[in-house]
C-alpha positions in Angstrom: 58.8 -23.0 4.0 55.7 -24.1 2.1 54.5 -26.0 5.1 54.8 -22.9 7.3 52.9 -20.8 4.8 50.3 -23.5 4.4 49.7 -23.6 8.2 49.5 -19.8 8.3 46.9 -19.7 5.6 44.9 -22.5 7.3 45.0 -20.5 10.5 44.0 -17.3 8.7 41.1 -19.2 7.0 39.9 -20.7 10.3 40.1 -17.2 12.0 38.1 -15.7 9.1 35.3 -18.2 9.5 35.3 -17.9 13.2 34.9 -14.1 12.9 32.0 -14.5 10.4 30.3 -17.0 12.6 30.7 -14.7 15.7 29.3 -11.8 13.8 26.2 -13.9 12.7 25.7 -14.9 16.3 25.9 -11.3 17.5 23.5 -10.1 14.9 21.0 -12.9 15.7 21.3 -12.1 19.4 20.7 -8.4 18.9 17.7 -9.1 16.7 16.3 -11.4 19.3 16.8 -8.8 22.0 15.1 -6.1 19.8 12.1 -8.4 19.2 11.9 -9.1 22.9 12.0 -5.4 23.8 9.4 -4.6 21.1 7.2 -7.6 21.6 4.1 -5.6 22.5 4.2 -4.1 19.0 4.5 -7.5 17.3 2.4 -9.7 19.5 -0.9 -9.2 21.2 -2.7 -11.5 23.6 -6.2 -10.6 22.5 -8.4 -13.4 21.1 -8.6 -11.9 17.6 -4.8 -11.4 17.3 -4.0 -14.9 18.7 -6.4 -16.4 16.2 -4.7 -14.5 13.4 -1.2 -15.4 14.5 -1.9 -19.1 15.0 -4.2 -19.3 12.0 -6.8 -21.0 14.2 -9.4 -19.0 12.4 -8.8 -21.3 9.4 -10.2 -24.3 11.2 -13.7 -22.7 10.9 -13.3 -20.4 7.9 -12.0 -20.9 4.4 -10.4 -17.5 4.0 -9.7 -14.3 6.0 -12.6 -12.4 4.4 -15.1 -14.9 5.8 -13.5 -14.7 9.2 -13.5 -10.9 9.1 -17.2 -11.0 8.1 -18.0 -13.2 11.1 -16.1 -10.9 13.5 -17.8 -7.8 12.1 -21.3 -9.4 12.4 -20.6 -10.3 16.0 -19.1 -6.9 16.9 -21.5 -4.5 18.6 -20.1 -1.5 16.8 -19.2 -3.3 13.6 -15.5 -2.6 14.1 -12.7 -5.0 14.7 -9.0 -4.4 15.5 -6.2 -6.7 14.3 -3.5 -5.2 16.6 -0.6 -7.3 15.2 -1.3 -5.9 11.7 -2.1 -2.4 12.9 -5.5 -2.6 11.2 -8.9 -1.5 12.1 -11.7 -2.9 10.0 -15.1 -1.2 10.0 -18.5 -2.1 8.4 -20.7 0.4 10.1 -22.3 2.3 7.2 -22.2 5.6 9.1 -18.5 5.3 9.7 -17.8 4.3 6.1 -19.8 7.3 4.9 -17.9 9.6 7.2 -14.5 8.3 6.0 -15.4 8.7 2.3 -16.9 12.1 2.7 -14.6 13.9 5.1 -10.9 13.7 5.7 -10.3 10.6 3.7 -6.5 11.1 4.0 -6.8 10.4 7.8 -7.7 6.8 7.2 -4.8 5.1 5.4 -5.0 1.4 4.5 -1.3 0.6 4.1 0.5 -2.5 2.8 -0.9 -5.1 5.2 -4.4 -4.1 4.2 -3.5 -4.3 0.5 -1.7 -7.6 1.0 -4.8 -9.2 2.5 -7.6 -7.6 0.5 -5.8 -6.6 -2.7 -7.2 -9.5 -4.7 -10.7 -8.7 -3.6 -10.7 -4.9 -3.8 -8.0 -4.3 -6.5 -6.5 -0.9 -6.8 -9.8 1.1 -6.5 -10.5 3.9 -4.1 -11.3 1.4 -1.3 -7.8 -0.1 -1.4 -5.3 2.7 -2.0 -3.8 5.5 0.1 -3.3 9.2 -0.5 -3.4 10.7 -4.0 -4.1 7.4 -5.8 -7.7 7.3 -4.9 -8.3 10.8 -6.3 -7.0 9.8 -9.8 
């Protein structure tokens, strides 16, 4: 009797782990499919985004701010786009003045911006969204 119960419990235990393993494989497969379908939102083939993703910018620059400065200097309109972060970085004084004077709420910075430039800019008006900059 004990032997039969023991075999039944072992079978149940093996079935349980097989079910867990199968669920994990299904979840990973669905996540992979989702990433494949949404790849244009996460990956970009432009030169700037590829340099960001592969960190190849770090071969020439010590930090992101230096790289951004280099990109902005070489940009004809003093604007760069990091598509994979969903960021647009500007250094054109006329554009900065426009943003600060009119409709500031239309130009959110968001978490990626704060994660990259938070140490440099702190929590001042240049690095927060919405109501925080008005306080």
